[in-house]
N, C-alpha and C positions, 0 to 999 in steps of 0.2 A: 263325385259321381260314382255310382255303383258300377262295378265291372263284373261281367259274367263271361267266363271262358267256356266255350263248348267244344269238347274234344271228340272228334269223330263226326264232324258236321257234314261229312259226305253222305251220312244217312239222311237224305234230303227230306223225306216225308216226315220222319220223326222230328227232325230239327225244325222244320217249318211249323209243325203243330206246337212244339214246345215253345218256340219263339212267340207264337200267338198267345199262348197261355201266360207267358212272362209279361208281355207288353200289355196285357189286360189289367194289370195292377198299376195304379197311379205311381207307386214308388219306383217303378221300373221303366216308365214311359220315356225317360230321357237317359236311360242307362247306356253304358258302353258294352256292346255285345261283340265279342271276339270269337270268330269261328275258325277252327283249325282242322285240317285233314291232310292225309298223305297223298290223296288223289286230287290233283289240281282241277280237273274237269268237274268232278262231283262237288268240290268245294265252291267253284264258281257258280254252278247251278244252284246249290243250296243257299249261298249268300244272296243271289239275285231274288230268289223266291222269298227270302226273309225280309228283304227290303220292300217287296211288294206287300207282304203281310203288315209291316210297320206302317206303310202308307195307307193301307185300307183301314187301319185302326186309328189313324190320326196321331200316331206316336212319333217321337223324334229322337230315336236312339242313335248313338254313334255306332256304326256297323263297320267292322273290318273283317277281312278274310285273309288268312295267312297260312303258309305251309310251315311256319316256324312256331313250334309249340311253346317254346320259352317266351317268345314275343307275346303270345296270347295270354300266358299265365302271369306275366309281370304285373304285379299290383292287383290281381284279381281278388274279388270278395267271395265269389262263388265259382266253382269249377264243376261242370257237368260232363260226365263221361258216358259216351254212348257208342263206343267203338265195337266193331266186330272184326277182330283180327283174322285175316285170311280171306274174308269175303265168301262168295258163293263156292269157289273152288274147294276151300277147306271144309265148308259145310257139307259138300258132297261126300268128302272122305269120311266125315263123321257118321254118315249113313252106310257107306259102302263097306267099310271094314267090319263093323258088327254084323252086317248082312251075310258076309262070308261064313260066319259061325252060327247062322240061324237066328240072329237077334234082329228084330224089327222095331222101329220107333216111329213116333209121329212128329215130334219137334226136336228132341235130342239136344237141347241147349242148357239143361239144368242138372240132370242126374245121369247116371249110367255112363257108358263109354263116350258118348257124344259130349256130355257135360264135362267129363274129365279132359277130353281132347281140347275143348274150348279153353278150359282153365289153364292148361299147359301152354297154349298159344298166347293167352292174355297175360299171364304172370309177368314176363319180362317187361311188357309195356306198362303195366300198373306200377311195378316197382320203380321204373324210371320216372313215370309221371309223379309219383309221390316224392321222389328225390327233387325233381324240378320245383314242385310246390313248396317243399321245405326251403329251397333256396330263394324263390321268387315271390311267393305269397303264403308265408307260413301261417297266417291267421285265417286263410280262406277255408270255406267248408266245401268238401268234395261230395257231390251228389252222384252216386253211381247207378246207372240204368242198365249197364251191360251184364249179360248172363255169361256163365252161371253165377247168380247173385251171391249165394252163400260162400262159395269158394273164392270169388273175387273179393268179397269183404274180408274174408280171413287173410288174404294176401295183404290187403291194405293195412289192417289193424296189427298184423304180426310183423310187418316189415317196416313200419313207419309210425310216426306220431301224428300223422295228418288226421284232422277231424273229418269223419266221413259218415254218410248215411246211405243205405241202399233203398232204392225206390222202384216201384212198379205201378203202372197205370191200371192194373187189373181190378183193384178195389172199386174205383169209381166207374170203370167201364162195365164191370159185371153188374153193379148196382143199377146203372141205367138200363141194362138189359132186363133185369128183374122187374123194374118199374114198367117197362114196355109190356111185359107179360100181363101185368095187373092193370094197365091203362092208367097209371098214376104219373103225376108230375114229380120227378125226382127231387125237385127243390122243395116240395111240400112234405117230404117223408124223411124221417130221422132213422139212422142206423148206428149200431155199434158193431165194429168188426175187429177181430183179433186173431193173431196167429203169426206165422213166419212167412217169408217171401214165397210166393207161389203156393201157399198152403194156409190161407186165412179163412175164417168163417164169419158169416154175418150172425152174430149172437142175438141181435134184436133188430127188427124192422117194424117201425111204428109210425102211424099217422094220427096226430092229435091224441096220442096215448093209447091208440088201439093197435094191437098186434096184427100185422099183416101176414104172418106165416100161414095161418089157416087158409087164406085166400091163395097163397102160393101153392100149397098142397093141392087145392082144388084146381088151379090152373094147370098143374102138372098132368091132370087127367085128360087134357086136350091134346090130341095127337100132334098138332102143329107145334105146341110148346114142348112137349116131351121129346119129340124127334129132333128138336134143335139142340138139345143138351142131354142126351140119354145118360151118359156117364155121370154127370153131376147130379141128375135127378135120382139115379140109383143110389148114389152116395147120400143124398138128402133123405131118402126113404129110411136108411139105416142109421144115420147119424143125427137126424133131426134139424140140421142146419145146412145152408147152401154154401159151397166153397167158392172162393174168389176166382181161382184159376180155371182155365178152359177145360172142356171135356177132352180135348186133344192132349193137353198136358197131363191131366189126372189119369188118363188111360195108361200112361207110362210110369206114373208115380206109384200106382197101386198094382198088386199082383193078380187082380181079379178079372182082367180084360185081355190084353195082348198075349200073355203067356198061355192062355187056354186055346190058342189057335185061331186061324183065319175065320172060321165059321162063328166063333164066339165074338171075335172083334167086329165082324159084320153085323151081328145081332145088335150091338150097341153103337153102330155107326162110327167105329174107330177108324179114322183115315190114316192108314200107314203111309209114311213119307210125306205127310202133309206140309211140313216146312219146306221141302224142296219145291213143291208146287207154289208155295207163297213166294219163294225166291224168284221163280220164273216170272210171277206176276209183278214183283217189285222191280225187276229189270225192265219190263215193259213200261211200268209206271215212270221209271227214271227217264226213259227216252221221251215220254210225253211231257214230263216236267222240264226236261232240257229244252224242248221246243218252246215251252211257255216262258222259260227264263230268258231265252234268246229274244223273244218278243219284248220282254220287260227291259232288257238291256238296250235294245235298239231304240226304245222310247225314252231312255234315260239320258238327260243332257249332262254328260260328264264334262268337267272343265278341261280345257286344253292343258297339256303337260307343262307348258310355259307358265301357267298360273297355278298349277297344282300345289307347289310347295308353299306359296304365299297363303293358300287357303287351308294349310295344314293337312294336305292330301299328298301321299306319296306319288310321284310321277308315274311309276310303274303301275300302281294301283289305279291311277286315272285312266290308263290305257286298257288294263286287263281286268280290273275289279279285284285283283289279288295282290297283296303286299308280300313279297318274298325276299327279305333282306339278306338271307343266307345264300340265295341262289342267283340274284341279279346284282351285278356290280353297281349299276346305276341306282338301284333301290337301296343298296347297302350304303352308298355314299350319302344319299339323302337322309337315310336313317341316322347315320352318325352326325351329319351336319345339323340335323334338327335336335341333336342332343338326346336321342332316344336309344342309343346303343353304344 
């Protein structure tokens, strides 16, 4: 059975969507999915939503949620890292400290002071994760989604022998957006994209061998299209190709926008502090999803604890939905008794 360990599963929306993507492939429909996080409440909500996703897809994975990372990693074939060390409080500092010195940003998770702060927070966790993988799943492939991508991947490759790949959803997400501008079905259009993380370009966009870039340049003349991506369209005018990462990101990657002052930033719809607003939205979204997960849990017929072990289910997990052998004596005794630790 394929085992996938998801580190940072408290990122409930991303984890839920990722689970749906994974289970859409036949090879993974009966996989073992192990979710881990340091926040028990977020982990519980995320796991409940992922069970709902599995049910909706008719998949039958083995799903476990644990606070013990080593438990999740044991025997894993794939490890997906999606942590955000420090959460919203640390992200707020990423913006506040540079602002004291007259520096403003939109996302602040890839480059500049914010990217460096994130890297410094994440470095100890990544190094520890790679050590655990070396001990428990040395042949597993680490898929890293956490930013700052380049700095995180440098940490992984320079401090361990773990096989790792850095991934971002911006390539397929931006492509869908471009096809919306053109009124085309993305499945019917081919593209070639190349570059580095957060800075890749669509070198070719073709349908039935016909170049669609002339149509994209025409679409850019429409106010609704141009206004939705002013920074990226300005770059396309000069470079000839559309970049994968958002206008918010590119506004702080390039010296042509934010450094020229507030009026210039406003001219190109550069939303200063955008990521902080997104964090506020995500906090509200978590509360909504928590209520949804509670409804899911109330409708789930968990086996009684007296029957749990005979069914291969940890008794503590039967009650709470989370196995925590390092924190619950009962759970630990069952874990050892079942020959699992």
